C-alpha positions as CSV (number, residue, x, y, z in Angstrom):
1,M,66.9,121.5,113.4
2,K,64.9,123.3,110.6
3,Y,61.7,125.0,111.4
4,Q,58.7,122.8,110.7
5,K,55.4,124.2,109.7
6,R,52.4,123.4,112.0
7,Q,48.9,124.6,111.7
8,S,48.4,128.1,113.2
9,R,45.5,128.9,115.6
10,V,46.6,132.4,116.4
11,G,44.1,135.1,115.5
12,P,44.9,138.3,113.6
13,G,44.4,140.7,116.5
14,I,47.3,141.6,118.9
15,F,44.9,141.7,121.9
16,A,43.4,138.4,120.9
17,I,47.0,137.0,121.0
18,L,47.8,138.5,124.3
19,A,44.6,137.3,125.8
20,A,45.5,133.8,124.5
21,V,48.8,133.9,126.3
22,V,47.0,134.9,129.7
23,A,44.3,132.1,129.1
24,W,47.1,129.5,128.0
25,S,49.2,130.0,131.1
26,H,46.4,130.6,133.7
27,P,45.4,129.8,136.6
28,A,46.8,127.2,139.0
29,A,48.8,125.2,136.4
30,S,50.6,128.2,135.1
31,H,54.1,127.1,135.8
32,H,53.7,123.4,135.5
33,S,51.3,122.9,132.6
34,F,53.8,123.5,129.7
35,S,53.7,120.3,127.6
36,A,56.7,120.4,125.3
37,L,56.5,118.8,121.9
38,Q,58.8,115.6,122.0
39,T,61.2,114.2,119.4
40,P,60.8,110.6,118.3
41,E,63.6,109.8,120.7
42,G,61.5,111.3,123.6
43,E,63.4,114.5,124.1
44,D,62.1,118.0,124.2
45,A,62.0,119.3,120.6
46,V,64.0,122.5,119.8
47,Y,63.2,124.8,116.9
48,A,65.2,127.8,115.7
49,F,64.1,130.4,113.2
50,E,64.2,134.0,112.2
51,G,61.2,136.3,112.4
52,T,59.9,139.7,113.0
53,V,58.6,140.9,116.5
54,R,54.9,141.6,116.4
55,A,54.6,142.2,120.2
56,F,56.6,142.0,123.4
57,R,55.0,142.4,126.8
58,I,56.2,142.0,130.3
59,L,53.2,140.7,132.2
60,N,51.9,138.1,134.5
61,P,51.6,135.2,134.8
62,H,54.2,135.0,131.9
63,G,55.8,137.6,129.7
64,A,54.9,137.2,126.0
65,L,56.8,137.5,122.8
66,I,54.9,137.2,119.6
67,I,56.9,136.5,116.4
68,D,55.8,136.4,112.8
69,T,57.9,134.3,110.5
70,V,57.8,132.8,107.1
71,D,58.9,129.2,106.4
72,E,60.9,127.9,103.5
73,A,57.8,127.4,101.5
74,G,56.8,131.1,101.9
75,T,54.0,130.4,104.4
76,S,53.4,132.9,107.1
77,D,53.1,131.8,110.7
78,T,52.9,133.5,114.2
79,W,54.4,132.1,117.4
80,L,53.3,133.0,120.9
81,I,56.5,132.5,123.1
82,E,56.3,132.3,126.9
83,L,58.8,134.1,129.0
84,S,59.3,134.3,132.8
85,P,56.9,136.2,135.0
86,A,57.0,140.1,135.1
87,A,58.7,140.3,138.4
88,Q,61.4,138.0,137.4
89,L,62.1,139.6,134.1
90,A,62.3,143.0,135.8
91,R,64.8,141.8,138.4
92,E,66.9,140.3,135.7
93,G,67.1,143.6,133.8
94,W,64.5,143.0,131.0
95,H,62.5,146.1,130.1
96,D,59.8,147.0,127.7
97,D,62.2,148.6,125.2
98,I,64.7,145.6,125.0
99,I,62.7,144.4,121.9
100,A,60.3,146.5,119.7
101,P,57.7,145.6,117.2
102,G,59.2,145.3,113.8
103,D,62.7,144.1,115.2
104,A,64.1,141.2,113.1
105,V,65.2,138.5,115.6
106,T,66.3,135.0,115.7
107,V,64.8,132.6,118.3
108,S,65.4,129.2,119.7
109,I,62.3,127.7,121.3
110,F,60.8,124.6,123.0
111,P,57.6,124.2,121.1
112,A,54.6,123.2,123.1
113,V,52.1,120.4,122.1
114,T,49.7,123.3,121.5
115,P,50.3,124.5,117.9
116,N,52.2,127.9,117.6
117,R,53.1,128.1,121.4
118,A,56.4,127.8,122.8
119,R,58.8,128.6,125.7
120,L,61.8,130.8,125.0
121,R,65.2,129.0,124.8
122,A,67.3,131.8,123.4
123,L,66.7,135.1,121.7
124,Q,69.2,137.0,119.5
125,I,68.4,140.7,119.1
126,P,70.4,142.7,116.5
127,G,72.4,145.7,117.5
128,E,70.7,149.1,117.5
129,A,73.0,150.6,114.9
130,E,74.9,149.0,112.0
131,G,78.1,147.4,113.2
132,E,76.9,147.0,116.9
133,P,76.9,143.5,118.3
134,A,73.9,141.6,118.6
135,Q,72.6,140.5,122.1
136,L,72.0,136.8,122.8
137,L,69.6,136.2,125.7
138,V,69.8,132.6,126.8
139,S,67.0,131.2,128.9
140,Y,65.3,127.9,129.5
141,G,67.0,124.6,129.1
142,I,70.5,126.0,128.7
143,R,71.5,127.8,131.9
144,G,74.0,126.5,134.5
145,D,77.1,124.5,133.8
146,T,75.9,122.9,130.6
147,P,77.9,122.1,127.5
148,I,76.2,124.9,125.7
149,M,76.8,127.5,128.4
150,R,80.4,126.5,128.6
151,R,80.6,126.9,124.8
152,L,79.1,130.4,124.9
153,R,81.2,131.5,127.9
154,E,84.4,130.4,126.2
155,R,83.6,132.4,123.0
156,L,81.5,135.3,123.8
157,P,81.7,138.4,126.1
158,V,78.7,139.1,128.4
159,C,76.5,142.1,127.6
160,G,76.2,143.4,131.2
161,T,72.5,144.4,130.7
162,I,71.1,141.2,132.3
163,D,71.7,140.2,135.9
164,S,72.7,136.6,135.6
165,S,72.9,136.1,139.4
166,F,69.3,134.8,139.4
167,Q,70.6,132.0,137.0
168,R,67.5,132.5,134.8
169,T,68.8,134.4,131.8
170,E,72.3,135.3,130.7
171,C,73.2,137.8,128.0
172,F,76.1,137.7,125.6
173,L,77.3,140.0,122.7
174,I,77.8,138.6,119.3
175,N,79.5,140.6,116.5
176,A,79.6,139.7,112.8
177,E,83.0,138.0,113.0
178,T,82.0,135.9,115.9
179,S,78.6,135.1,114.4
180,A,80.3,133.8,111.2
181,A,82.8,131.8,113.3
182,L,79.9,130.2,115.4
183,A,77.9,129.4,112.2
184,E,80.9,127.6,110.7
185,E,81.5,125.6,113.9
186,F,77.9,124.9,114.7
187,P,75.9,125.0,111.4
188,G,72.2,125.8,111.2
189,T,70.1,128.5,112.6
190,M,71.4,129.2,116.1
191,G,73.3,125.9,115.9
192,Y,75.5,127.2,118.9
193,V,72.5,126.8,121.3
194,I,71.3,123.5,120.0
195,P,72.3,120.4,121.9
């Protein structure tokens, strides 16, 4: 599915954005208040797009990933993407340096009804050096014995930096050759994680 532009309500300051994630996911309804945008068929919508990391924080009640992106019309947009709570991310092997501001990433998200807010579905982080494989971190809505996970497990080696025993996030390695093969087999931005 192509990225669709929606009205942005995210302010320019990073602290304002981080304050928004805390306010958005607080207090008692933090884990159960996420209202996903629905397709006309009544299913959770899934968006995938490329962007640049503005901020990444492991915090409570949810980690936050802020991505700046530009749509096909050249319009800039900012997304606030919810992750798991800090303790869960730390147990799995996430750390503050896994992503840095300025990193070019590709994300697949479940957009919320609230504009420019989402829950992470999958995140592809480029290799640290040219020629190194990218890491694909797979999260909400894909885990378990699903067709998407079977597809990924058949085609990709695990990265070994994320503890998948918690069944929350799995990490795979994607090199240029595998990426090209996946794009041909499953067209579109991150088509291999789209149902």
